[in-house]
C-alpha positions as CSV (number, residue, x, y, z in Angstrom):
1,M,-30.9,10.8,25.8
2,K,-28.9,7.6,25.6
3,Q,-27.1,6.5,28.7
4,Q,-23.3,6.5,28.3
5,G,-21.9,3.0,28.3
6,H,-18.5,1.3,28.4
7,I,-16.2,-1.0,26.5
8,Y,-13.8,-3.7,27.6
9,F,-10.4,-3.9,26.0
10,V,-8.3,-7.2,25.9
11,R,-4.8,-7.5,24.6
12,H,-4.1,-10.8,22.8
13,G,-2.3,-13.7,24.5
14,Q,1.4,-14.3,24.3
15,T,3.3,-14.7,21.0
16,I,6.8,-16.0,20.4
17,W,7.8,-12.4,19.4
18,N,6.5,-11.2,22.8
19,V,8.9,-13.8,24.4
20,E,11.7,-12.8,22.1
21,N,11.1,-9.1,22.8
22,K,10.5,-8.2,19.2
23,I,8.1,-5.7,17.6
24,C,5.2,-7.6,16.1
25,G,3.3,-4.6,14.7
26,A,1.2,-5.6,11.6
27,T,3.4,-8.8,11.2
28,D,1.0,-11.8,11.6
29,I,2.6,-13.7,14.5
30,A,0.7,-16.6,16.2
31,L,0.1,-17.3,19.8
32,T,2.3,-19.5,21.8
33,E,0.8,-22.5,23.7
34,L,0.7,-20.3,26.8
35,G,-1.1,-17.6,24.7
36,H,-3.8,-20.0,23.9
37,K,-4.0,-20.9,27.6
38,Q,-4.2,-17.2,28.6
39,A,-7.1,-16.6,26.2
40,I,-9.0,-19.6,27.6
41,E,-8.4,-18.5,31.2
42,T,-9.6,-15.0,30.2
43,G,-12.9,-16.4,28.8
44,K,-13.4,-18.2,32.2
45,K,-12.6,-15.1,34.1
46,I,-15.1,-13.0,32.1
47,I,-17.8,-15.5,33.1
48,E,-16.7,-15.6,36.7
49,E,-16.6,-11.8,37.0
50,G,-20.1,-11.6,35.4
51,L,-19.1,-9.2,32.7
52,V,-21.9,-8.5,30.3
53,V,-20.7,-8.1,26.7
54,D,-23.0,-7.9,23.6
55,E,-20.3,-8.5,21.0
56,I,-16.6,-9.0,20.6
57,L,-14.7,-7.1,17.9
58,Y,-11.2,-8.3,17.1
59,S,-8.2,-7.6,15.0
60,P,-7.7,-9.5,11.8
61,L,-4.2,-10.5,13.0
62,V,-4.1,-14.2,14.0
63,R,-2.9,-13.6,17.5
64,A,-5.9,-11.4,18.4
65,A,-8.4,-13.5,16.3
66,D,-7.5,-16.7,18.1
67,T,-7.7,-15.0,21.4
68,A,-11.1,-13.6,20.6
69,K,-12.3,-16.9,19.3
70,H,-11.3,-18.7,22.5
71,I,-13.1,-16.0,24.6
72,S,-16.2,-16.3,22.3
73,E,-16.4,-20.0,22.5
74,I,-16.2,-20.0,26.3
75,T,-18.5,-17.1,27.0
76,G,-20.9,-17.5,24.0
77,V,-20.5,-13.9,23.1
78,P,-20.6,-13.5,19.3
79,A,-17.4,-12.3,17.7
80,R,-16.5,-10.6,14.5
81,V,-13.4,-9.1,12.8
82,E,-13.0,-5.3,12.9
83,P,-10.2,-4.4,10.4
84,R,-9.5,-1.1,12.2
85,L,-8.3,-3.0,15.2
86,K,-5.2,-4.3,13.3
87,E,-1.9,-3.3,15.1
88,Q,0.1,-0.3,13.9
89,N,2.5,-1.0,11.1
90,F,5.8,-0.1,12.4
91,G,7.5,-0.3,9.0
92,K,11.2,-0.9,9.2
93,W,11.0,-1.6,12.9
94,E,9.0,-4.7,12.6
95,S,10.8,-7.8,14.1
96,T,13.4,-5.5,15.8
97,P,13.9,-5.3,19.6
98,R,11.0,-3.7,21.4
99,D,13.3,-1.8,23.7
100,G,15.7,-0.5,21.0
101,K,16.9,3.1,21.5
102,D,16.4,4.2,18.0
103,F,12.8,2.8,17.9
104,A,12.0,4.6,21.2
105,R,13.2,7.9,19.6
106,A,11.2,7.2,16.3
107,K,8.0,6.7,18.5
108,E,8.4,10.2,19.9
109,D,7.5,11.6,16.5
110,F,3.8,11.0,16.2
111,C,3.9,12.0,12.4
112,C,6.7,9.4,11.6
113,R,5.6,6.6,9.3
114,Y,8.6,4.4,10.1
115,E,9.7,4.1,6.5
116,G,6.8,2.2,5.1
117,G,4.5,2.0,8.1
118,E,1.8,3.9,9.8
119,S,2.1,7.1,12.0
120,M,0.7,7.3,15.4
121,L,-1.6,10.0,14.1
122,M,-3.0,7.7,11.3
123,L,-3.5,5.0,13.9
124,A,-5.3,7.4,16.3
125,Q,-7.6,8.5,13.6
126,R,-8.8,5.0,12.8
127,I,-9.2,4.0,16.5
128,Y,-10.8,7.2,17.5
129,N,-13.3,6.9,14.6
130,L,-14.1,3.4,15.8
131,L,-14.6,4.5,19.4
132,D,-16.9,7.3,18.4
133,E,-19.0,4.8,16.4
134,I,-19.2,2.5,19.4
135,K,-20.0,5.3,21.8
136,A,-23.1,6.1,19.7
137,Q,-24.5,2.5,20.0
138,D,-26.5,0.9,22.7
139,K,-24.2,-2.2,23.0
140,T,-21.3,-3.2,25.1
141,Y,-18.3,-4.3,23.1
142,M,-15.1,-6.1,24.0
143,L,-12.2,-5.1,21.8
144,V,-9.6,-7.8,21.4
145,A,-6.4,-6.2,19.9
146,H,-2.8,-5.2,20.5
147,N,-0.7,-3.0,22.8
148,G,-0.3,-0.2,20.2
149,I,-4.1,-0.1,20.1
150,A,-4.3,-0.2,23.9
151,R,-2.2,3.0,24.0
152,I,-4.6,4.8,21.6
153,V,-7.7,3.5,23.5
154,Q,-6.1,4.8,26.8
155,S,-5.4,8.2,25.2
156,Y,-9.0,8.4,24.0
157,F,-10.3,8.1,27.6
158,S,-7.5,9.7,29.5
159,E,-5.3,12.9,29.5
160,M,-1.7,11.7,28.8
161,S,1.7,13.1,28.2
162,N,3.7,11.8,25.4
163,A,5.9,10.0,27.9
164,E,2.9,8.4,29.7
165,F,1.6,7.4,26.2
166,A,4.9,5.8,25.2
167,A,5.1,4.0,28.6
168,F,1.6,2.7,28.7
169,G,1.0,-1.0,28.2
170,V,-1.4,-3.8,28.8
171,K,-0.4,-7.3,29.8
172,N,-1.2,-10.2,27.5
173,C,-4.9,-11.2,28.0
174,E,-5.4,-8.3,30.6
175,V,-9.0,-7.1,30.6
176,K,-9.5,-3.3,31.0
177,R,-12.8,-1.4,31.3
178,Y,-13.3,2.1,29.8
179,D,-16.4,4.2,30.5
180,F,-17.7,6.7,28.0
C-alpha cells in the first residue's frame, strides 16, 4: 500500500490589487516589485528549510505563474501550469473592495455564481478533483495559487464551519504543508 504523502501550498506574492484591497479573482493582475521579492525570498526559504518537492504546479494567472517561476529558478524544482489552480471567478465582484458587506453576504451562498462567475461548489469540485489525483501519486507537489484556492485546500484537509471557511486566509508567499 502506498504511503500517504503531503503537499505544500504557496499563495502568490503581493499584487497592486492586494495593496488596494480589491478582489482579484480571475482578473489577471501582476505582482508588485515587493511581490517579486517575496517570491524570490520564498524560494530561498524552501532551500534553507530543506523542503523536498518533486514538482511545482501553478495557476495560469500571471501573479501565481511569476511566483512559481521565481521559486522554480531558485530551487531547481520543475514547474508547470495547472489550469484548475486558477482563482475563482467572482463575476460582478471582481475589482470591488475585498471587505465589502454585500460581497461578504454573497460569499455565504456556496451556490452563488456572482452574476457571471463561479460558485464555491464549482471551485471546490475542480480543486478537490485535483487533490484526489495528487493524493494517488507518489510525488510531492507544491501548489502555487490564490487565497480562494487556499480556502478550498484547507477545507479538503480540515473540518471547517462556513464562518471559519470565509475567514481563512494565507499571507502572500506563505508556505503551508498539508498531509494526506
